[in-house]
N, C-alpha and C positions, 0 to 999 in steps of 0.2 A: 260737582257743585253740590253743597248742602244748603238748605233753606228752612227756616222755621216758620211755622204758620203765624207765630207771635212776632216775627220781624215785620215792622211797618215801613222799614226803609228809612227810619229817622235817626239811626245811629244809637239805638239803645239796647242792641244785641251784639254780642261778641261770640265768635266761633272758635272753639278750641279742638286740637287733634292729639290723639295719643294712641299708644300701641305700637305694632310691629313697623318700624321705619319711620315713624313720625319724627320730623325734624332733621333726619338724616337722608332719607329717601324722598319723602313726601312733605310738603308744607301746605298751610291752609291760610287763605286770606281771611283775617279775623273779621273783617266788615262784610265781605260779600259771601264767604263760605265756599270760595273756589278753591279746589285742591290741585296742586301741582306737583309733577315730579321734578326734583332738582338735581337728579344725577341719572345716567343711562341705567336701563334695566335689562337685566340678562335672565331670560326664563330658565336657562340651564343652571344658573346660579341659585335662583329663587323664583319658583313659579307663581307664587301668591303671597299676598300681605294681608294681615288681619288688623284693622284699624278701628278706633273708636271715636266718635265726634260727639260735641255737645254744644248746645246754645245757652249762654249764661248772660245775665243781666249785667250791663256794663257798670252800673252804679252799685249794686249790691253783691256782685259777683256770685249770685245764686243761680243755680240751674233753672232754666225756664222750662225744660222738658227733660225726660229721663235720657240718659247716655244711649246713643244708638250704635251698633257694631255693623260694619260692613267689610266685605272682602274685596281686594282688587286683584284680579287674576291678570298675570302677564301673558299676553298673547303671543304666540310663538311665530317666528319668521325663520326662514331657511338661512342660518347663519353659522352653521357647523358643517363641515365636511365629514364624510364617513372616514373612520379610522380603523386600520388593522391592528388591534393591541397585541396580538400574538405574532406579528410579522417582524423581521422576515421569516419565512418558513423553509424547513428542510423536509424533503420527502423521497422516497425511493420506490421503484416499481420494477418487476422483473423484465429483463429484456425479452423480445419476442412475444410480448402480451398481445392479446387480441384487442381490437379496437373496442373502446368503452371500458377497459380496466380501470378500476378505482386507484386514483393516486393520493388524494388528499381533499379535505373540505377546508377552505378559508372562511372567515367571518369578519366582516366589517361592522362596527358600531357607530351609529349616528346619534349624537346627543340631542338632536331636535325632537319635537314632540310628535310620537308616532300616531297619536289620535287625531292630529289636525294636519289635514292636506296630505301631501306627498314629501314634506320635507325630510322624513326619515325613511322613505321607502327606497331601499337600496337595490341596484341592479349590477351584476358582476360582468365583466367582460375581460378578455385577454388583449393586451396591447402588444405583447411580444412573446412568442412562443408557438405561434401557429406555423405550420399545419400540424405540429407534433402532439399538441394537447388541446382539449376543449374544456369549457367551464359551463356549468348550468347558471343562468343568469339570475336565477331566484335563490338557489341553495348554496352556490359557491362551491359545488362538488366539481373538482378537477379529474378528468379522465383521459385516457390516451386516445388519440385521434387518428394515428397511423399504424398499420399493422407491421410487424416483423421489424420494429426498431432493434437495432443491433449495437450491443454494448461494445464489441470489437471495433465497430466503425465510430461511433460517438457515445461517450459514456455520461457526459454532464450537459445538463440542460438548465438554462435560467429563464423562467417564465415570469412576465410582468403582468400583474394583475390590477385592474381598476375596479373600484367600487363607486358608483355614482348615484347620488340621491335624486329626488324628484322623479323617481321611476325611470331614470336613465335619459330623461327629456332634456331638451336644450336649456341652458341656463342652471342646470343642477350642479352641485359642488361635487367634487371627486377626490378621492384618495387612492393611493397605489401602495403595492407591496410586492416584494419578490419571492418567488418559490424556486428553490434550488433543488433540482429533481435528478437523482442519480439512477441509472439503469443498473440493476444488480444483475449478476451473472447466472446464467443457466448453461447447462452443459449441451451446447448447440454445435460444438466443433469437435471432430475426432482428432486423436494424436496424428502427426505426419512426420515421417523421417525426412530430413532436408536433402538426404542423398540415398541412393539405392544400395551403395557398398561402402562398408567402413574397412579400412585397412589398419591392422595393429602389428607392431613388432614386439616379439616377446623374448627375452633371454632364457635359454634353456635351464639356466640355474634358478629360475623364479621358484619361490616355495609354494607348496600347496596351501591354497586358502588366501594367497595374496592377490591384490587387485591387480590386473594386467592391462586394463584399459577401460575406457568409458565411452558409451555412445548415448545420443539424446534424441528423442522424438519432440516435436514442438507442438504445444497445445495452446491456442491463444485464450482458452478459457482462464478462469481465475479460481484460486483457491482449491477446494476439494474437487471441483469439475475439471481441473487440470492434472489431478494425480493420475499417475501412469504406473502400470504394471508390466514389467518385462518378462518374457519367457523365451527360452531356447526351443526352437521347433525341433522336435525329435528327429534324429537322423545320425548318420555315421560320423559327421564332423564334430557334434558338439558334446559328445560324452566325456570329454576331458574338461568341460568347462561348466561354470554356473554363472547365473546373472541375477542380480538383486537391484531393488531401486533405492537411490539416494533420496531420502525424504525431503532434504533440503533443496537440492538441485533438480529433483526429478529426472536425473541421468540413470541410465542403466550401467551398473558396475560389473564388469566381466571379472570373474575370479577363476583361479586355476583349481581344479577338483582332483587332478591327478598329475604326477611328475611328467616334464617334457624331456625329450631326448632328441638332440639334433640330428644324431647318427640314424636314429630309427625313423622319424618323420620330421620333415622340414616345414610343412604348411597344413593348415586346417581350414576348412570353409563350413560355415552353418548359417542358419537362419535364425533371426530374433524378431519376436512379435510384440508390439507395443499395444496396449489396450487401455481404455479408461477403466477406473474402478468404480465410478458412480455414474450410472447411465440414466438417462431421461427418456422415457417411452415416447414422448411427444416428438421426438427428433430421430426416430429410427429410420424414418424415410431418407434422411440424409445420406445414409449408407452405413456400413459397419464402423463401429467406433474403435478401429484398430488398424494397424499398418505393419508391414513386414520389411525388413531390410537384411542384407547379406553381410556377414562379418567374415572377413579373410585375415588369418593370423599367420605370420611368418616367424618361425622359430630362429632365433640367432644363436650361432655357435659362440660359446663363451671363450673369450680371448684371455685364458688363465696364464700366468707366468710359469715358466719352467719349474719343475720340482727336483730338488737335490735327492740323491740316493740316501742321504741321511742328514740329519740337522746340525751335526757337529763333526769335525774332522780333527783327529790328533795326529802330529807329525813330529818326528824327531831329527835333529841335525847336529853334527859336531861342530864346536866352535872353531873358528879359523878355517872353516870350509871355504874353498874358493868361490868367488862369485860366479853365478850361473849355475851352481849345483842344483839339480832337481831334489827336491825333499818329499815330493807326493803329488797327489792330483785329486780333483774333485770332479764329480759328474752330476749333471742335471738332464731331465728329459721333459720334452714338449708332449703333454698328454692330449692335446687337441687333436681333432681329425685333421690329417694332411700334416703330420708333424713338421716343424720348421727346424731349421738349424739353431743351435744355441752358442751364444758367446758369453764369455766369462770376463768379470772386471773385479779388481780390488776396489772396496769401497773406502776411499782415502778418507780418513778422519784426523790423522796427526801425521807428524813427520816419521814415527817409527814404521808406518805402514810401507813407506818407501823402501824398506830393508828387503822386501820380497816383491817378486813379479809373477805374473800368471800368464800363460799362453791363452790367448783369446779363444782359440778354437778347440784346443785339446784339454784345457783346464789344468795343465801341469804347473805347479808352483815352483819357483827356483829362488835361490838367495840373490839379492842385488847388492849387499854390502858383506864385508868381513865381520862376522859375528862374534862377540866376547861374552862368554857366560858369565864372567865376574862382573861385567857391566849390567847386562839384561839376561835373565836366565829363562824367561818365558815371553812369547809375544801372542797377542790375540788380535786378530783382524776379521773382517767380514768379506765375503765373496758374493758378488751379484751375478746372477745368470739371467740374460734376456734372449728373447727370441729374435731372429734375424728375419726381417720382413721379406 
């Protein structure tokens, strides 16, 4: 309320209002000098207004006193909840971290007046995520609350954080945010073979340097912590073989270092060691970060087809020779160990091949038709030799 000493209450004084918000936010009763707010005020939108008031003569419109300036300060009430402007959050912490390991700091902002009461005094708490994590109620720093959290057991955690004003007291306003926390991997697991013996079968004809089989140790860790190196343990059985690591699958690829001969040796036995490349000294107490398995290799005798004594045979026969006349013979031999009997067949491709027959056991070739040189002077056909089981 404004009042001029010259105002005798007889209606000769008029009050005017100008300045910040005059007529839009505030109005003045021209007769009494009472000032009223004509709409809701929001301290967070505008904390104060600077106004000017003056008393003028109703008749002459001249100022009765110098213009006076005054400030209206909007008093704060707790009408804003805390807000996490950067949420939701994403964080990570190494698995197996000790209790109290730092994870992340969250921050909530309250638009109320921090200098007036507790309207902007924020307290942090965890609504969801205990007992795995804790939060400092004043600073918003999140830390691990349980020891030995294992990524291989549970990798992802979602923590719900609350920020409450009024110092966390009853009636305070609250805001929430989520923090998605991932446990990152450390090398806390040694490689292990899923079985103690691996059996492989290898043809004796395998080429030197070729991959003849794969074995695999399993490491539940991730990335470089799961990288495995394989080595053949020195001994009598492994000098013909080598082993390397497939970087994509982390399998041990066994390769042939020297030729195999079924007739010389039919089986080999040796041991393979799998070990981690990147060790973490904190987990040496778990035990040696390596494992051993036995590899047994059986050499297979190659079942190769019989080999003819020469690649092409040339035979001559007179025309008009009687049917059944023997004109020659072919021979093939089974070179495999424990040689089998060989049987012979004509590879039928056209009707002309039927002019001849072959003894399946002896390989002798005979005429099967009367031959006419003037009709056909030369015949070409193929013979197949196969082993008898």
